[in-house]
N, C-alpha and C positions, 0 to 999 in steps of 0.2 A: 626060447624055445618053440613059440609059436611059429616063428621065422625058419626054424629049421625040419620041422615037418613039411612047410610047402604047400597048408591049405591055401584054397584056393580062395577066401575068403576070410576079412581081417577086419575085427569088432571091436573099434579102438573107444579108450573114453578117459581122454586128456591126455594122451602120450606125451604132451610133454610138459608136463606142471611140473615146477622146480628145476627144470634145464635150463642154463646157459640161451642166449637166444644163436651162438655158435653150434649146441649142440639141439638146438629145435631143426635148424636149415637142415640138421645133416637126419639126425630123423624124417624128416618129410621128406628129404632126396631120397631117399631110401624109399620108402614107402612109394613115392610114384616113381623108382626103376624098378620095383616089385609091381607096378599096375600097369605100369606100359611094357616089360620085359615079360613076365609071368602072368600074365593077365588076371591078377590080383582084383579082386573086387574090396574095395577100402567102404567102411560104415565109419564114422570119426564122430563122435562127439567133440564141439572144441569149439569153448570163446575168443578165441583170437579170432576176428573176424579179417583182417589181413591177409593173415597167415591160410584161414579158407577161404580168403575167396583168390587166392596166389597159388592154393594148391587145387581147389574141388573145380572140379565138374560141373557140380549139382549140390547148389545147399538149401536146407532144413531149414525155416529160421520156425520157434517153436515159442509158444508164451501158455505155462500152468496144461501141460499135456496136447495143445491144441495145434495144428502146423499154420500159419499164419502166412507164410508161403515158401513157394519152391522155384525153384528153379536157376537159369546162370547167375554167377555170381550177380552179374551187373547188375541183372533183372530183381534181384532181392535184397539187395544192398544198397537203397537210393535213401536219400535223405527222408522223405516221407514215411519209407517203411522203417528205418533208423527210429523214427521218433514213435510210429506205432506199437512197435514189438518192444520196442526197450523205454521210449519216453526219453532216448540221447539224440537231443541239438547236436548236429553234425555237416562237415563238410565229406560231400563221397567227390575224392579227385578221382585223377589218372595216374593208377602208379609209374610211372618213369621206367621201371623197368622191366615188370612183367606184364606193364597193357590193362590189369587188372584193377579195379576197386580199389580202391585207398581209403578207409573210414579217416577223417581227424575228428575228432572228440571235440565239442568247444565246452570248455570248462564252465559255468556259472560264473568263478571268480573272475574271468578276463570280461564278464558283460557288465559287471559290478563296479560300482564307483571304487578307485582307486585313492586309498589316503593322501594326501600332499606332505612332502618333503622331506 
């Protein structure tokens, strides 16, 4: 309905929750086209850091209602910032497709001794 109205601003809260990966990309591609072709401003809450990095011009990272970082994806998604913001150990690599940051979380179980045998 919102798309049919041709609004100049879209406010989206987790628009891809419960969608499979193919449909997630389809939704993001549509939103991107609206931004490019119609000049639609898009403000979105999203917890998928890799999709946010791939599609967003600006990221705002918040915790407990406070902005902790704001800027281009490469400025916001650094290993140190991920640790500060989320308490997440991660490697941040360059996405081989888009060139944007790619967050690879480091699970605690990978750093634990594994049972033998």
